[in-house]
C-alpha positions in Angstrom: 11.5 9.2 -74.9 15.2 9.6 -73.7 15.8 12.2 -71.7 19.4 14.0 -70.6 20.2 12.0 -68.1 21.2 8.6 -70.1 23.9 10.0 -71.9 27.1 8.4 -69.9 28.7 11.0 -67.8 31.9 10.3 -69.1 31.7 10.6 -73.1 32.2 13.9 -73.5 35.3 12.7 -75.3 37.5 14.5 -72.7 35.9 17.8 -72.5 34.4 18.7 -69.1 30.5 18.9 -69.9 29.3 15.8 -67.4 24.9 14.6 -67.1 23.3 16.4 -69.9 21.1 17.8 -67.4 24.4 19.7 -66.4 25.2 21.3 -69.5 25.5 24.7 -69.8 21.6 26.6 -71.3 23.1 25.9 -75.0 24.2 22.5 -75.0 21.5 21.9 -72.5 19.2 23.3 -75.5 20.3 21.9 -77.9 20.0 18.5 -76.4 16.2 18.7 -75.4 15.7 19.9 -78.9 17.1 17.5 -80.0 15.0 15.3 -78.2 12.1 16.7 -79.0 12.0 16.5 -82.2 10.4 13.2 -85.1 13.8 14.0 -87.7 16.9 11.7 -86.3 19.1 14.0 -85.2 22.1 13.3 -83.1 24.3 15.7 -81.2 28.3 13.8 -81.9 30.2 15.8 -78.9 34.4 16.1 -77.7 37.8 14.6 -79.7 35.8 11.0 -80.7 32.1 12.4 -81.1 30.4 10.9 -78.5 26.2 10.2 -80.0 23.8 11.6 -77.8 20.9 11.3 -80.3 17.1 10.5 -80.1 14.5 7.6 -79.9 14.1 8.9 -84.2 17.6 8.1 -84.4 17.8 5.1 -82.1 15.4 3.6 -84.8 17.7 3.8 -87.4 20.5 2.0 -85.1 18.3 -0.6 -85.1 20.1 -3.0 -83.0 23.1 -1.3 -82.2 20.8 0.9 -79.6 21.3 1.6 -76.2 25.1 1.1 -76.4 25.6 3.2 -79.3 24.6 6.2 -76.9 28.0 7.9 -75.4 29.9 5.9 -77.8 32.2 7.1 -80.4 29.5 7.8 -83.5 32.8 6.1 -86.2 32.8 2.7 -83.9 28.8 3.0 -83.7 28.6 3.4 -88.2 32.3 1.8 -89.0 30.5 1.4 -93.1 29.9 5.8 -93.0 32.8 6.4 -91.3 34.9 7.1 -94.2 32.3 8.8 -96.6 30.9 11.1 -93.1 34.6 12.5 -92.4 35.4 15.3 -94.1 31.8 16.3 -93.6 32.7 15.5 -89.9 35.8 17.4 -90.1 34.0 20.7 -91.4 32.0 21.3 -88.8 34.4 20.4 -86.2 36.6 23.0 -88.0 33.4 25.5 -87.5 32.0 25.5 -91.0 28.8 24.2 -92.0 28.3 21.2 -94.4 25.1 19.8 -95.9 24.3 16.4 -98.4 21.7 16.6 -100.4 20.3 13.3 -101.7 23.2 11.2 -100.6 22.9 7.7 -100.6 23.9 6.0 -97.4 24.2 2.0 -97.3 24.0 1.5 -93.6 23.9 -1.6 -91.0 21.0 -2.7 -89.1 19.5 -5.1 -87.6 22.3 -7.3 -88.8 20.9 -6.3 -92.5 23.2 -3.7 -95.3 20.2 -0.9 -96.0 19.9 1.8 -98.4 18.3 5.1 -98.1 18.5 8.4 -98.9 19.4 10.4 -97.0 20.1 14.6 -96.9 21.8 15.7 -94.1 22.6 18.7 -92.2 26.3 19.0 -89.7 27.0 22.1 -87.7 29.3 23.1 -85.5 28.4 23.3 -81.8 30.5 25.2 -79.8 31.0 25.9 -76.2 32.3 29.1 -75.0 34.1 30.0 -78.1 35.0 26.2 -79.1 33.2 24.0 -81.4 32.9 21.6 -78.7 30.7 18.7 -81.0 28.7 18.6 -84.5 25.2 18.6 -84.8 23.3 16.6 -87.6 19.2 16.3 -88.5 18.9 14.4 -91.3 15.7 13.8 -93.0 14.8 10.5 -95.1 14.6 11.4 -99.2 14.2 8.0 -100.2 10.4 8.0 -101.7 11.5 11.4 -103.4 14.8 9.5 -105.0 12.6 6.9 -106.6 10.3 8.8 -107.3 12.2 10.8 -109.8 14.7 7.8 -111.0 11.4 6.6 -112.1 10.1 9.8 -113.8 12.9 9.9 -116.0 12.8 5.7 -116.7 9.9 6.5 -118.0 10.9 10.1 -120.1 13.7 8.6 -121.7 11.5 5.5 -122.1 9.2 7.4 -124.1 11.7 9.1 -126.0 12.7 6.2 -127.4 10.5 4.8 -127.9 9.1 7.5 -130.0 8.6 6.9 -133.8 8.8 2.9 -133.5 6.0 1.6 -134.8 7.5 -2.0 -134.7 6.4 -4.5 -131.8 9.8 -6.6 -131.4 12.3 -3.4 -132.5 9.6 -1.8 -128.7 10.2 -4.8 -126.6 14.7 -5.0 -128.3 14.5 -1.0 -126.7 12.8 -1.2 -123.8 14.6 -4.4 -122.7 18.1 -2.5 -123.2 16.9 0.0 -121.2 14.8 -1.7 -118.5 18.5 -3.6 -117.9 20.8 -0.6 -118.1 18.7 0.8 -115.7 18.6 -1.7 -113.3 22.5 -3.0 -114.0 21.7 -6.5 -115.1 22.7 -8.2 -118.1 19.9 -9.9 -119.2 16.0 -8.3 -119.1 13.6 -11.1 -120.8 9.7 -10.4 -121.7 7.1 -13.2 -122.8 3.4 -12.9 -123.7 0.8 -14.3 -121.4 -2.9 -15.2 -122.9 -6.1 -14.8 -122.1 -5.6 -19.0 -121.1 -1.9 -19.0 -120.0 
């Protein structure tokens, strides 16, 4: 597990925060909470939102860790920055915000990944000023995919209700499967016991 002293001292983006183990008590408590949590969490500090994060978030960074520690969020996650910028701006303006089941497409270990997350972004204050953004992520990919499968099965059942011809059943099923998967062509075949 990382510790508070592993954050580069100059990473406060112009704020006089120094080493994390010298931070004011409130910020130090947030840092300790982040490091102790098993949920991916980070603190983006200062004007350029430099990252302080835990081991669970480092797993999401893949080969970008440990270089991402103390680096600006926008340079670590350029593929997410334009999408996430408005939410960071809300938090920096003092307003907490939340995304539910948000699709995040990000780079990890040289590959593009697509996952769903619930994300909470909250302002972090020091001496009455917003000093950064506290972010907690909960992966919801399996929940979202399960909901999509359930909705597909329900819609398929409704579509096939009353159709008793095998050819029409296969045509309707193929059309819905293609539409759901976003493909132009879906095929099917018959397999017998010898084939």
